[in-house]
N, C-alpha and C positions, 0 to 999 in steps of 0.2 A: 624945718618946723620950729616955730618959736619955742615951744615947750622944751625941745631938745637943746636949743641954743643956750637955755638957762641951766642946763644940767652939766655939772663939772665932775661928778663922781657917781658911783653906783647909788649912794644914799640920796642924792638929788633925783636920780631916776626913780627910786623907790617912792619918793614923796610925790613925784608927778604921776606915777602909776596909781597911787592911792587916790589922787583927786579924779582920775579919769575912770577907774573901774568901780562898778557897784561894790559895796562893802563885802558882800558874800563872796564875790569872785576874788577880790583883793586878799581877803583873809585866807581863802583857800590856798592862794599862792604864797602868802607872806608868813602865815603863822605855822605853828608846829603841832604839838599834842600836849594834852593834860596841862601841866604847870609851865611848859615851855623851858624846862631846865636844860635839855640837850641843845636847844636852839641857842640859848645864851652861852652855854659852855663851849660850843663850837667857836664862837667869836672870841670868848675869853682865852681859849687855847692859843689862838693866833696872837692876840694882843699882848700876852705876857712874854712872848719871845722878843727879845730886844737884839738889835744888830749894831755892829760897830763900823764906822766909816773908815775906809782905808785911804791913806793920803798918797798923793804923788804917783799914781798909776795911770798910764796912758790908756784910757778907755774909749778913745775916739773911733775905734773900729768894732765896738761891741754889737752884738746881735742877740735877739731873743729866739732866733731859730734853733730848732733842735730836731732829733729824729725820734720817731715813735713807731715801733714795730717795723723798723727798717725803712721808713719813709720820712721825708722832711715835712715838718709843720712849722708855721710862723712863730709859734710860741707854745710852751708846754701846757696847753689848755684845750679842752674839748667841751662841747655842749652836752650837758647831762640830759637824760630823758625826763621830760616834763609833760605830763598829760594835759595841763591846763593851758598850754600856749594857744590852742584854738579858741579859748574863751577870752584871752587877753587881746587878741586881734583876729580878724577874719583870716582863717587858714594860717594861724600864727606859726605853726610848725614849719610851714613852707618859708615864711619870712625869716625864721631863725635859721633854717638850713641854707637859704641863700646867703645870709650874712656870714655864716660859718664858712661856706665855699669861697666867698670873696676874701675873708680873712685868712684862708688856708689853714683852717683847723677842722678836726672831725666834728660831726654832728650825730647825736644819738636820737633816734625816733623811738618814742614810747609806745608800748602796746596800746595804751589808752588814747593815743593821738586822734585828732579829728581830721587829719589829712592823711591820705593813704600812702603806703610806702611806694606804690607805683608812681604817684604824682611827684613825691620827693625825689625818687631815682631819675625821673624824666627831667625835672626842672632845676634840681640843685645837686647834681651828682659830683661831689668832690671825694670826701672819705666819709662813708655812711656807715653808722653802727645801728643795730636794732636791739632794743631792750625787750626781754621776754619775761612777762609774768606767766608763770606755769599754771595751766588749767588743770582742774581736777580730773577731767577726762583727757588724758595725756595725748591722745590722737589729735586733739585740737591744737595743742602746742606744736606737735610735729608738723601740722599743716602750716602754721605760722613760720616755723623754721625753714621749710621748703620754699615758702613764698618769699622770705627775705633773701634766701640763696639765689633764687631765680631773678630777683631784681638787683643782684650785684652788690648787696651789702657786704662790707669788708669784715665786719665783726658782729658777734652775737654776745649780748650781755644778759646773763641770767640773774635776776634779782633774787636774792636769798633771804632778805630781812623783812619781808612783809607776809609772813606765814599766816597771820591773823589780821583782820581789819584794825587799823589804828584808832585810838580813842580821841578823835578830834571833836571835842564837844562844841566848839564854836560853829561847826558846820550845821549842827542840829539847831542851834539857836538862831542862825541866819536863814534857816529854811533851805539849805544847800545840800540836799542828800539825794541819793539815787535809790529807787527810781525817783525822778525829778518831778515834784508836784509843788509849784511855786506857792509859798505862803503869801499872806497879805503884806508882811514885812518885806519880803523879797521883791514883790511886785512894786511896792512903793519905792524901794531902793533903786530899781531899774528906771522908774519914771524920773528919778532925780539925776539920772546920768543919761541924758538924751543923745549925747554924742556916741557913747558906747552902744546904746540901743540901736541907733540908726546905722552905724558903721560896722557893727559886729553881728548882733542878734538879727537884725532885719535883713542883713545880707544873706544869712543862712536861710531865714524863713522865706525869702523871695526867690531863692534858687533851689536848695535841696530840702527845705523845711528845717525842722529842728536838727542841730548838728548831731552827727553820729560818731561812734568810735570806729573809724574806718578800717582799722587793722584787727579788729576782732574777727574770729572765724565767722563765716557767712551766716550761720543760724542766729548769731547773736549781734549782728551788725545792725542794730536798730537805733532809732532816735533816743538820745539820752533820757528823754522823758518817758520811755516805755521799756524800761530795763529791769523789770521785776525779777527775772529768774537768773540774771547773769551772776549776781553775787554768790549764789551757791555753787554754780558750775566753775567759778574762779577760785574756790577754796584751795589754799596752798599748804595746809598744815600737814600734808603727807609728803611734801617735797623732801627728797633725801639724796644721798650720794649715788644711788643706783640710777637716778634721773640724770645726773651729771655725766655718768658713763655713757648713757644712751644719747645725750645731746652731743657729746664729743664724737660719737660715731656718725651722727647725722650731719654735723656741721664741719665742713672742710676748712673754713677760714679761722680767724682769730676768735678764740672763746675766752670770755671773761666772766668772773663771778663778782657781783656787786653786793656789798654787805659783809665783807670779811673783816672781822675785828680781833681774831685770835691767831697766834702763831701756829697752833696745831691745825686749825682749819686751813690756814694758808699752805702749810706743807702737805696736807692731805690733798688739797686741790691740785697742787703740782703733780702729785702722783696720779691723778686722774687725767693728766694731759691738758690742764687749763694753762692758757698763755698769759692771762692778765688777772690781777687781783685788785679790786677796788675797795680800799679801806673807806667805809661809809657807814653813817648812822641815819641815812635817808634824810639828811638835812635837819635832823632832830624831829622828824615828823612821824616817827613810829614809837620806839621805846623811849620814854621821857628820861629814864635814868641812864641812858647810854653815855659812855664816856666820849669826850671830844676826839674826833678822829685824828687831829694833829698830835695828840698825846699818845694814841695807839700806833701811829705810823712808824716810829723808829724801830721798835722791836720787830715788827713784821718785816720791814724792809731789810733789816740786818739778817734775819733768819732766812729770808728768800734769796737775797743776794742776786745773782744773775740768772737764777733758775726760772724766773717769770718777771713780767713787767708789773710794778706796783704803781697804782694810781690813787690819788687822794681826792675824796669827795666830801662835801658838807662844810659850809661856813665861809667859803672863799668870796671876798668882797673887794679885795684890793690886790694890785700887782705884787705888793710886798708879800702877800700871803702865799703867792705861787713860789716866790724865791725861798721862803721859809720851808715850804713843803718839799721843794727840790733838795734843799740843803739836808733835810731829814730822810731822803731816800726815795722820794716819789719821782717818777719819770714825767708825770703829767698830773694836772688837776681837772676835775669836772666842775663846771659852774652851772647851777640851775636857776636859782632866784635872780641872780645878778643880770643875766641876759633876758630873763622873763620880764623884769621891770622895764628894760629898754624896749622889748617888743610891745609891751602894753602901751607905751608912750608914742612909739613911731614905727611899729612893724619892722621891716628889714632895716630901715635907717636907724631905728632905735636900738635894735640888737647890735648893729655895727658900731654904734656910739658906745655901748657898754663894752664890747670887745676892745675897741680902740682905747678907751680910758684905762682899762686893766693892762693892756700892753704897754702903754706909756708909763704907767706907774711901775711896772716891772723893769722896764728899761732904765728908769731913773734909779731904782733901788740897786740894780746891777752896777750902775755907774758909781754910786756912793760907796758900795762895798768892794769896788775894785775888780769886778768880774766882767770880762769881755765876752765870754761864752757861757752857755748854760752848764756845760760839763765842768766849769770852774767853780760853780756854786757849791759850797760845803759848809759844815758846821764851824769852819774857821771864821765865818762872818758873825757868829753869835757872840753876844756879851753874856757870859755865864754868871749871872747873879744866882741867888739861892734858888729861885724857881726854875731857872733854866738848867742848873745842875741837876735838879730833881728830874726834869723832863729827860735829860740826856741819859740819866741812870736807869730810867724806866724801860 
């Protein structure tokens, strides 16, 4: 694809996605919440960490491969749950999952995805994780857990940081709200993007009709334009540790909590039998005053040690970001927007392009810093200026 040929980094993919998608869809993927402080802080957190080149080390045998939960992956990266993939590309979740399987990294399917877990398990079965938004009527959540288990998903990720709807003002301005009733502004926006209209929306309309949240429980698996009652039944402000105990009992595989920002929460999660902790601020999309996750990672990783697997989410755009996260104690990172941009530009090929770019950047950073293996990456590669010393002390 010509558009992909002209993309040399994730930021190029973002620019191409912006041209291809209607403004409302692009901003739903790209933007954050309120003043977008957390979004900017996530990037600033990575950018302030400086590395030192190590000279005269033979790195000709280097590899980005590592192990995660006892199995090998091609690089310490997994695809984050993103409910908008199916609006970026027709059945975008499947395109992303195929790219992840080809790259030998895990893929996380979101509760709000527009492709069913059955189809993903059938057509892109490598290492599949399922992200659970907890429903007010807990029995509906239990049904989803059972469904994921029956489809062979390896891990269950419980999102803990979306207990109330986020304040994303731009969605209202763009006419992009659920239940979905297109405004004149959004309709005009769609007409200005005929390629997206014909290759995404029309494909749905001429096959299944309006796209649906295919992984919602059966009573709520309705077209996105007819979703009036779902918001109330998905209220999560009663989510608590008792729920985690029940989920642990019901889920035999790997159990992770996404949205862990505090040491006390991390240690409590371990006491409840949680296997993985995802340090995340939801990509800056929920609480706008949230601290950058790379700043919160060191103290959590140090406190947890080997008692659970720590994963870093939010803000990853470069392969060097993965190296920095691993040095600070993460076993893996999740990427959401970076691979969504690629999917929006070229489906599976675009997602593969994003993963390949990030892996190449990680490989080069490892070479520059004298690391042949992922387990050799440590804070020894850091240049500790004033800001970095503050980071390490936190």
